[in-house]
N, C-alpha and C positions, 0 to 999 in steps of 0.2 A: 490700676492697670491690670492687676492680677484677676480681679473679679470681672472686669470687662472682657478679658480673654476667655474666661470660663463661660460667660453668657453667650459670647459669639459661638463657642463650640456647642453649647446647648441648643442654639438655633439650628445648627446643622443636624443635631440629634432628633429634631422634630419629625424627621422622616421615618424614625424607627417604628416598626410594627407595633411594639408594645404600647406606644402612646396613642395609637389610632383605634384601639379596641378596648371594650369594657374589661375591667379587671375585677371580677367577682363583686359586682356592684351591690349585691344584697348584704355584703359583709363589710365593705369599706365604709368607714365613718368619717363625717366631716371633722376636720381638725378643730380643736377647741378655739383657736385664735383666727380661724377663717370664717366663723359663723357670726351672725349679727353685725356684720360689717366691721368687726374688730380685726385689724391687720396684725397687731402685735401687742405685747404686754406694755404697760406703762414703764418707762425707763429702759425699754428694750434697746440694745445696740447689737449690730451685726458681729457675730464671732468671726475673727480674722486671724490668719496665720501670724505668728510672732517670731522674731529672731530668738535664738536660744539665749543670747546674751541679755535679752529682756526678761528672761525667766529665771536664770540661774547665774551664780557667780562662777563663770566658766573656768577660770584659772584654778580656783579651789576645788571644784568638782573633778577636774582632770587629774588631780593628785591621788584620787581614791582608786581602789580596786574595782573591777567590773561588778563584783557582787555588792560592794558598797554603793556604787553609782546606781545600780538597780534599786536598792533599798531606799536610798535618799529620794530618787525620782518618784517612785510609786507612793511612798508614804506622804510626801509633800502634796501630791495631787489627791490622795485619798480623802483629805479633809476639805477640799475645795468644792464649792457648789457651782462653779462655772466652767470646770474642765475635768477631763479624765485623761489617764495616761497609762502607757505600758512600755515594754521594751521588746525589741526584736533582735534575733541573732543575725550574723552575717549571711547565713544560709537562707533564712527566711526573707531578709531584705533583698538578696540577689534574685531569688525566685519570684518575688512579688514585683520587683522592678521590671523583669522581663515580661511578666504577664500583664501588668498594667500598661506597658508600652503597646502591646497588641490588643488589649481589652480595657480601654480607659474608663468605661462607663458601666454602671450596674444599678439595679433597683433593690431597695431594702425595705421590708415591711417593719413598721413599729407596732408591736402587738399591744393591744389595749385590754385583753381579757374577753371572755365569752365569745371567742372567735372573731372579734372585731380588730381592725387595724387601719393604719393609713400608710401610704408609701412615700419614701424619699428616693430621689434620683441623685446619684453621685457621679462625679467625674474627677479623674486624676489629671494633674498638670505638674510635671516634675515631681517634687517631693511633697506636694500638697493635694488634698482631696476635699471638695466642697459638696455637701449634701443640701439639697433644697426639696421643698414639698412638691410632690409630683403634680397635684391638682393646680397649684399656683403656676407651675411651669407650663402646664397644658393650656392655661388661660392666657398667659403672657410670659414667655421665657425671659424677657428683658427685666421683668419685675419680680421674678422668683427670688425670694429672700433666702439667704443661707441659714440653715438650722444648726449645722455642725461643720466645723472647719478643722481638718486633720493635717498636722504637719509632722514630717519625719525628719529627724535631725541625725545626720551621719557623722557629726563632728568627731565622735570617739570611736568610729568604726575601725579605723586602721590600727590604732594603738591599744584600744580596750576591747575590740571585738563585740561591740554593743551599739545598737541604734536606739535612740530615744524617740518615742512617739507620743504626741499630745493631741487631744481633741478639745477645742473650745466650742461650747454649745450655747444656744440662745435659750430664752425662757420658754420657747415652744416645746422643749424636751425636758424630761426629768433626767436626773443624773444616771439612773439605772438604764434609761433608754440609750443615752449617749455611750455608756460603757458597753452595752450589748452591741450597739452598732460598730464600735471599734473592734470588738471580738469577731463579729460577723465578717468584717472586712478582711481580717487575717484568715479566718476560716475559709472564705470563698476564694481568696486570691492565693492562698498557700496550700490548704489541705484539700478542699472539695471544689476544684476549679471548673468542673464540667458546666455548671450553671453560668459562670462568668463567660466562659468560652462560647457557649451557645448563644447567650444574650447578645454578644458583640459580633460573633463571626457567622452565626446561622440563626438570626432572629426569628425567621418564619417557623422554626421548630422549637422555640422557647415556650414551654408550657407553664404559664404562671401558676395555675392551680397545683400542679405537681411540685413546682418549686416552693410554693408557700407551705405545702405539707411537709417539705423536707427541712424547713428552717429550724435550726436548734432553738429551743425555748430558753435554754440557760447555758451560759459558758462562763468560765471563771476568768476574771480580769485582774483583780487586785489581790495581792498576797496580804495576809494579816501580819503586819510588821510590828515590832516591839518598841521602836523608838522613832523619834521625829527630829531630824537634824536641820532646822530652819536656818542655821548659820550660813549654809551654802547658797541661800536664796535672798535676793535683794528686796523681796516683797513678802509680806505675810499673807497667808491664805485669806481670801475674801469670802466671807460666808454670807450668802443672801438670806 
């Protein structure tokens, strides 16, 4: 139901000017898994939002201090090869909620080096955001596969003043790509919002070339933590 809702919204988004014009075609590269008729990796499954209780032992984690929750959450995901994670403050979450309500969609380049990249299109729905490959979407919105699924958990927001954020990604992305996308989401929705605002509210003036030049090439997501407390998690990290 969740994905069906997003796909319906993506159909509406087809009228957006950015999808009707070439986007630096000489530098955009075919994605590795959309060439030679390969649709996805062997064993590929769609990344989908999960309930927090499916990831952590909620009652145990709730006993910890905010600093300990942050440490446990980030270090658990640091060793996983199917997901990335971070934490947001109440101020960040509040500002981002308001902005994503008014500006639910945005485009993100995945940089491949030597000036090459491919684009993902993302859309927010409540506390979830789904990223799909732009070229797949332009060909057929109903068949655009999710590459990254981001969930924001506000379970501890009131008592601990912290929001947990997780992104599950498919084999189409490297972990560093998914981590960078998670950082870019925060950067454009909380810090440098002019591009998101223009893309959604004044699309005719959205200059993709200038936007691409402005995209930060490196942002820090994970802290280097000293210990790993898997006792709080019902599953062990799955390493692909």
